[in-house]
C-alpha positions as CSV (number, residue, x, y, z in Angstrom):
1,M,-3.4,-22.3,4.2
2,T,-4.4,-19.2,6.0
3,E,-0.9,-18.1,7.3
4,P,0.4,-14.8,6.0
5,I,3.1,-15.1,3.4
6,G,5.6,-12.3,4.2
7,G,8.8,-10.7,3.1
8,W,10.2,-7.8,1.3
9,I,11.2,-6.6,-2.2
10,W,12.9,-3.6,-3.7
11,G,10.4,-0.9,-4.3
12,R,11.2,-0.6,-8.0
13,N,9.8,-4.1,-8.3
14,L,6.5,-3.6,-6.6
15,R,4.5,-3.2,-9.8
16,T,6.0,-6.3,-11.2
17,F,5.3,-8.3,-8.0
18,L,1.6,-7.1,-8.1
19,E,1.1,-7.8,-11.8
20,L,2.4,-11.4,-11.5
21,L,0.6,-12.2,-8.4
22,S,-2.6,-10.8,-9.8
23,R,-2.1,-13.1,-12.9
24,Y,-1.8,-16.1,-10.5
25,A,-4.9,-15.1,-8.8
26,G,-6.8,-14.7,-12.0
27,Y,-7.2,-10.9,-11.6
28,T,-6.6,-8.4,-14.4
29,F,-4.3,-5.7,-12.8
30,D,-4.5,-2.5,-14.6
31,E,-3.3,1.1,-14.5
32,T,-6.0,2.1,-12.0
33,D,-5.0,-0.5,-9.5
34,W,-1.4,0.7,-9.7
35,E,-2.3,4.4,-9.3
36,T,-4.6,3.4,-6.3
37,I,-1.8,1.3,-4.6
38,E,0.9,3.9,-5.5
39,A,-1.2,6.6,-3.7
40,G,-2.0,4.2,-0.8
41,I,1.5,3.4,0.1
42,Q,2.9,6.9,0.1
43,N,2.8,7.3,4.0
44,T,3.2,3.8,5.1
45,D,5.6,2.6,7.7
46,D,6.4,-1.1,8.1
47,E,7.5,-0.4,11.9
48,A,4.1,0.9,12.8
49,P,1.2,-1.6,13.4
50,D,-1.3,0.7,11.7
51,G,1.1,2.0,9.1
52,W,0.3,-0.6,6.4
53,Y,-1.9,-0.3,3.3
54,S,-4.1,-3.3,2.2
55,Y,-5.4,-4.0,-1.2
56,P,-7.5,-6.9,-2.4
57,L,-6.8,-8.9,-5.5
58,V,-10.1,-10.7,-6.2
59,G,-9.5,-13.0,-9.0
60,T,-11.1,-16.1,-10.6
61,H,-8.5,-18.5,-9.1
62,A,-8.0,-16.9,-5.7
63,T,-8.8,-13.8,-3.5
64,L,-5.6,-12.5,-2.1
65,E,-5.2,-9.6,0.3
66,V,-1.9,-7.7,-0.2
67,T,-0.7,-5.6,2.6
68,L,2.2,-3.3,1.9
69,A,4.4,-0.7,3.7
70,H,7.7,1.2,3.0
71,A,10.7,0.2,5.0
72,V,11.7,3.1,7.1
73,G,14.9,4.7,5.8
74,G,15.2,2.3,2.9
75,E,14.0,1.5,-0.6
76,E,12.4,-1.8,0.3
77,V,8.7,-2.5,0.5
78,S,7.5,-5.0,3.1
79,I,4.7,-7.3,2.0
80,K,2.3,-9.7,3.6
81,V,-0.2,-11.8,1.5
82,T,-3.1,-13.6,3.0
83,G,-5.9,-15.7,1.5
84,A,-3.8,-18.4,-0.1
85,K,-6.0,-21.5,0.3
86,T,-3.7,-24.1,-1.5
87,P,0.1,-24.6,-1.6
88,E,0.4,-23.3,-5.1
89,P,-0.3,-19.5,-4.5
90,T,1.9,-19.8,-1.3
91,L,4.8,-21.2,-3.3
92,R,4.4,-18.7,-6.1
93,T,4.2,-15.8,-3.7
94,D,7.3,-17.0,-1.9
95,T,9.2,-17.4,-5.2
96,L,8.2,-13.9,-6.3
97,L,9.3,-12.3,-3.0
98,A,12.7,-14.1,-3.1
99,A,13.3,-13.3,-6.8
100,L,12.3,-9.5,-6.6
101,A,14.3,-9.0,-3.4
102,T,17.5,-10.0,-5.4
103,V,17.2,-7.8,-8.5
């Protein structure tokens, strides 16, 4: 499974999304990761092809590349995740995206 998994969530849920996704990958997400991502997405734009920020989650179960960008004029963060090699991380990522877009 190499197709990107994509969607959007509310910006206020970004850290929760990344912490849970990291856990599924077997990666220990910490404050340094969050500070790096928070700084990296500051000037992103989901409407610009080169306006996205990428961050790797290299874990013991999977290596996932998370690409993020703010939605122009909104509070949403657009997300693409690549690297899922089995159906399990794909399903979990889809579930996280759906859940965190509604709360």
